[in-house]
C-alpha positions in Angstrom: -34.3 -46.9 -15.8 -34.5 -44.0 -18.2 -35.9 -41.8 -15.5 -33.1 -42.7 -13.2 -30.5 -41.8 -15.8 -32.2 -38.5 -16.4 -32.2 -37.7 -12.7 -28.5 -38.6 -12.5 -27.8 -36.3 -15.4 -29.8 -33.5 -13.8 -27.9 -34.0 -10.5 -24.5 -34.0 -12.3 -25.6 -30.9 -14.3 -26.6 -29.1 -11.1 -23.4 -30.2 -9.3 -21.1 -29.1 -12.1 -22.0 -25.4 -11.9 -21.9 -25.5 -8.1 -18.4 -27.0 -8.2 -17.3 -24.4 -10.8 -18.8 -21.7 -8.6 -17.0 -23.0 -5.6 -13.7 -23.2 -7.5 -14.2 -19.7 -8.8 -15.0 -18.3 -5.3 -11.8 -20.1 -4.0 -9.6 -18.6 -6.6 -11.1 -15.1 -6.8 -12.5 -14.7 -3.3 -11.0 -13.4 -0.1 -8.9 -16.6 0.4 -7.1 -16.3 -3.0 -4.3 -13.8 -2.0 -3.5 -15.9 1.1 -3.4 -19.1 -0.9 -1.1 -17.3 -3.4 1.2 -16.2 -0.6 1.4 -19.7 0.9 2.1 -21.3 -2.5 4.8 -18.7 -3.2 6.6 -19.5 0.0 6.4 -23.2 -0.5 7.7 -23.1 -4.1 10.5 -20.7 -3.3 11.5 -22.8 -0.3 11.6 -25.9 -2.5 13.8 -24.1 -5.1 16.1 -22.5 -2.5 15.8 -23.7 1.2 17.7 -20.6 2.4 14.5 -18.7 1.9 13.2 -19.8 5.3 16.4 -19.0 7.2 15.7 -16.5 10.0 18.1 -14.0 8.5 16.3 -14.0 5.2 12.8 -13.8 6.9 14.0 -10.7 8.9 15.3 -9.2 5.6 11.8 -9.7 4.1 10.1 -8.1 7.2 12.5 -5.1 7.0 11.9 -4.7 3.2 8.1 -4.8 3.8 8.1 -1.9 6.4 8.0 1.1 4.0 5.7 -0.5 1.4 3.3 -1.7 4.1 3.0 1.8 5.7 2.6 3.4 2.3 0.0 0.8 1.2 -2.0 1.4 4.4 -2.6 5.0 3.4 -3.3 4.1 -0.2 -5.8 1.4 0.8 -8.2 4.0 2.2 -8.1 6.0 -1.0 -8.7 3.0 -3.2 -11.5 1.9 -0.9 -13.1 5.3 -1.8 -12.9 4.4 -5.5 -10.3 7.1 -6.0 -6.5 7.0 -6.6 -3.7 8.9 -5.0 -0.6 9.5 -7.1 1.0 11.8 -4.6 2.7 8.9 -2.8 6.2 9.7 -4.0 5.8 13.5 -3.5 4.5 13.1 0.0 7.2 10.6 0.9 9.9 12.9 -0.5 8.6 15.8 1.6 8.6 13.8 4.8 12.1 12.4 4.2 13.4 15.9 3.3 11.8 17.5 6.5 13.1 14.8 8.9 16.6 14.9 7.5 16.9 18.7 7.4 15.5 19.3 10.9 17.4 16.4 12.6 21.2 16.3 12.8 22.6 16.2 9.3 25.6 17.2 7.2 24.0 20.2 5.5 23.1 22.5 8.4 23.3 22.8 12.2 19.8 21.7 13.1 19.4 19.3 16.0 15.7 19.0 16.6 15.7 15.3 17.2 12.2 13.7 17.3 10.5 17.0 16.7 11.8 16.5 13.2 9.8 13.2 12.9 6.6 15.0 14.1 7.2 17.8 11.6 7.8 15.4 8.8 4.6 13.5 9.4 2.7 16.7 9.8 4.1 18.0 6.5 3.0 14.9 4.6 -0.4 15.0 6.3 -0.8 18.6 5.1 0.0 17.4 1.6 -2.8 14.8 1.9 -5.3 17.3 3.1 -4.2 19.6 0.2 -5.0 16.8 -2.3 -8.4 16.2 -0.7 -9.3 19.9 -0.7 -8.2 20.4 -4.3 -10.2 17.4 -5.4 -13.4 18.2 -3.6 -13.4 22.0 -3.7 -12.4 22.4 -7.3 -14.1 19.2 -8.3 -10.9 17.9 -10.0 -10.6 14.1 -10.5 -8.4 12.5 -7.9 -6.0 11.3 -10.6 -5.1 14.8 -11.7 -5.3 16.5 -8.3 -2.8 14.1 -6.7 -0.6 14.0 -9.8 -0.1 17.8 -9.3 0.5 17.4 -5.6 3.1 14.6 -6.4 5.2 17.0 -8.6 4.8 19.9 -6.2 6.1 17.8 -3.3 8.9 16.4 -5.4 9.9 19.8 -6.6 9.9 21.3 -3.1 12.0 18.4 -1.8 14.6 18.7 -4.5 14.8 22.5 -4.1 15.2 22.3 -0.3 17.9 19.6 -0.6 19.8 21.6 -3.1 19.7 18.8 -5.6 22.0 16.6 -3.6 21.8 13.9 -1.0 21.8 15.0 2.7 22.9 12.5 5.3 20.8 11.8 8.3 23.1 11.7 11.3 20.7 11.7 14.3 21.5 8.3 16.0 18.1 8.0 17.7 16.2 8.3 14.4 18.7 6.0 12.6 17.9 3.4 15.3 14.6 2.9 13.6 16.6 1.0 11.0 19.6 -0.2 13.0 18.3 -1.1 16.5 16.3 -4.2 17.1 13.6 -5.4 19.5 12.8 -9.1 19.7 15.1 -9.7 16.7 13.3 -7.3 14.4 14.4 -3.8 13.4 12.4 -1.1 15.1 11.1 0.1 11.8 9.3 -3.2 11.3 7.5 -2.6 14.7 6.6 0.9 13.6 5.1 -0.5 10.4 3.1 -3.1 12.3 1.9 -0.3 14.6 0.7 1.6 11.5 -1.1 -1.6 10.3 -2.8 -1.9 13.7 -3.8 1.8 13.6 -5.2 1.3 10.0 -7.2 -1.8 11.2 -8.7 0.2 14.0 -9.7 3.0 11.8 -11.2 0.8 9.1 -13.1 -1.6 11.3 -13.9 0.3 14.5 -14.4 4.0 13.6 -17.2 5.9 11.8 -14.6 7.3 9.3 -13.6 3.8 8.3 -17.2 2.7 7.7 -18.0 5.8 5.8 -15.0 5.4 3.5 -16.1 1.9 2.6 -19.7 3.2 2.2 -18.7 6.0 -0.1 -16.6 3.6 -2.2 -19.4 1.1 -2.5 -22.1 3.5 -3.5 -21.5 7.2 -3.1 -25.1 8.3 -3.9 -26.5 5.9 -1.4 -24.0 7.0 1.2 -24.9 10.6 0.7 -28.6 9.8 0.9 -27.9 8.1 4.2 -26.5 11.3 5.7 -22.8 10.7 5.0 -20.9 13.9 4.4 -19.1 12.7 1.3 -16.9 15.8 0.9 -15.6 15.6 4.5 -15.0 11.9 4.2 -12.9 12.4 1.1 -10.8 15.2 2.7 -10.2 13.2 5.8 -9.3 10.1 3.9 -6.7 11.9 1.8 -5.3 13.5 5.0 -5.2 10.1 6.6 -3.3 8.7 3.6 -0.8 11.6 3.9 -0.3 10.7 7.5 0.8 7.1 6.6 2.9 8.4 3.7 4.7 10.6 6.3 5.5 7.7 8.5 6.8 5.8 5.5 9.0 8.8 4.6 10.6 8.8 8.0 11.3 5.1 7.8 12.8 5.4 4.3 15.1 8.2 5.5 16.1 6.1 8.5 16.8 3.0 6.4 18.8 4.8 3.8 20.5 7.2 6.2 19.8 10.1 3.8 17.3 12.0 1.7 17.7 12.8 -2.0 15.8 13.3 -5.2 15.3 9.6 -5.9 14.4 8.3 -2.4 10.8 7.8 -3.5 11.4 6.4 -6.9 9.2 3.3 -7.6 7.3 3.6 -4.4 4.0 4.4 -6.0 4.0 1.3 -8.2 5.0 -1.0 -5.3 2.2 0.4 -3.1 -0.5 0.2 -5.8 0.6 -3.3 -6.7 0.4 -4.4 -3.0 -3.1 -3.0 -2.5 -4.5 -4.5 -5.7 -2.8 -7.9 -5.4 -4.1 -8.1 -1.9 -7.7 -8.0 -3.2 -8.9 -4.4 -2.7 -11.0 -3.5 -5.8 -10.0 -0.5 -7.7 -13.7 0.3 -8.1 -13.9 0.9 -4.3 -15.9 -0.4 -1.4 -14.3 -3.9 -1.3 -11.2 -5.1 0.5 -9.2 -3.4 3.2 -6.0 -3.1 5.1 -5.8 -6.8 6.0 -5.9 -7.7 2.3 -3.2 -5.1 1.8 -0.9 -6.7 4.4 -1.1 -10.0 2.4 -0.5 -8.1 -0.8 2.6 -6.5 0.5 3.9 -9.8 1.7 3.2 -11.4 -1.8 5.1 -8.6 -3.6 8.0 -8.7 -1.1 8.3 -12.5 -1.0 8.2 -12.7 -4.8 10.9 -10.1 -5.1 13.1 -11.7 -2.5 12.5 -15.2 -4.1 13.5 -14.0 -7.5 16.7 -12.5 -6.1 17.5 -15.8 -4.4 16.9 -17.7 -7.6 19.1 -15.3 -9.6 16.4 -13.9 -11.8 17.3 -10.8 -13.9 16.0 -7.5 -12.5 14.4 -6.8 -15.9 12.5 -10.1 -15.7 11.5 -9.2 -12.1 9.8 -6.0 -13.4 8.0 -8.0 -16.1 6.7 -10.5 -13.5 5.5 -7.6 -11.3 3.7 -6.0 -14.3 2.0 -9.3 -15.2 1.0 -9.8 -11.5 -0.8 -6.5 -11.2 -2.7 -7.0 -14.5 -3.8 -10.5 -13.3 -4.8 -9.1 -9.9 -6.9 -6.3 -11.4 -8.5 -8.8 -13.8 -9.5 -11.1 -10.9 -10.7 -8.2 -8.7 -13.1 -6.8 -11.2 -16.6 -8.2 -11.5 -17.0 -7.9 -15.3 -20.7 -9.0 -15.1 -21.5 -5.8 -13.2 -19.0 -3.6 -15.1 -21.1 -2.3 -18.0 -18.5 0.2 -19.3 -14.7 0.0 -19.2 -13.1 3.4 -19.2 
């Protein structure tokens, strides 16, 4: 009898850690962001059933377009284990270029969709500049991209003359105003950017090398990966996505000004981290980021529907990113916190 009791205790003792481990994996593993998104949608719907009305869901999709495109580019940088603070500077440059080259109320340019191509090219060049400065001068990505951020913002404000310039090209404005299958064209562009990001990460050598460098840079280099080239290409790729986001932002607002990019960096970083991509690099990806963008957008939309103060909303977002970072870090492996 005593032996049976001891065996039962040992079984319970073994089961308890396994149950705890399973619960931990469920709450901090890959499924956690998706579970959070589902729970948010359910709770907000219970509190305000108008949340699931088609009009509001379209509003959520439209609000997610620019953050999703920005976050796609930022995901590749965070997968590297780096950070890109040039988001707002690159977006400002792209928005400025597309507005000044397309039909506007400040000059006589009418370059149409060439303005879109030029805007994306300018932002991509900013990304390559960030990568080159970091790798060639061996400057930490934090400082290199911080400098590029202010350079881009300064150029944009100077070219705009410190005022808002209206975008009057109807074909470019249709990215925000026209719809296909009930969704604004800008949403389809963002989904296209997401599809491109998925293809790059999961089906190209560059995507695999980015994850490898973020996971263990020394091992990647020993395996024959050209780390410097991967970093430069990754920052250029991020600039490409920032450029698309800049065009979408200008189309949505119908103008470009000095504050068009304000707050975009925080929203993009929050979405990437909340989605489960580790700041230490090598873990996560663009699919995680899609879920993270939806969590951030749904939470913001829900708080507006519930009449929550904007100041409280900012507090909730700050707490959310701290919690997400805490869950994404493996503190057993992290020997030093810098």
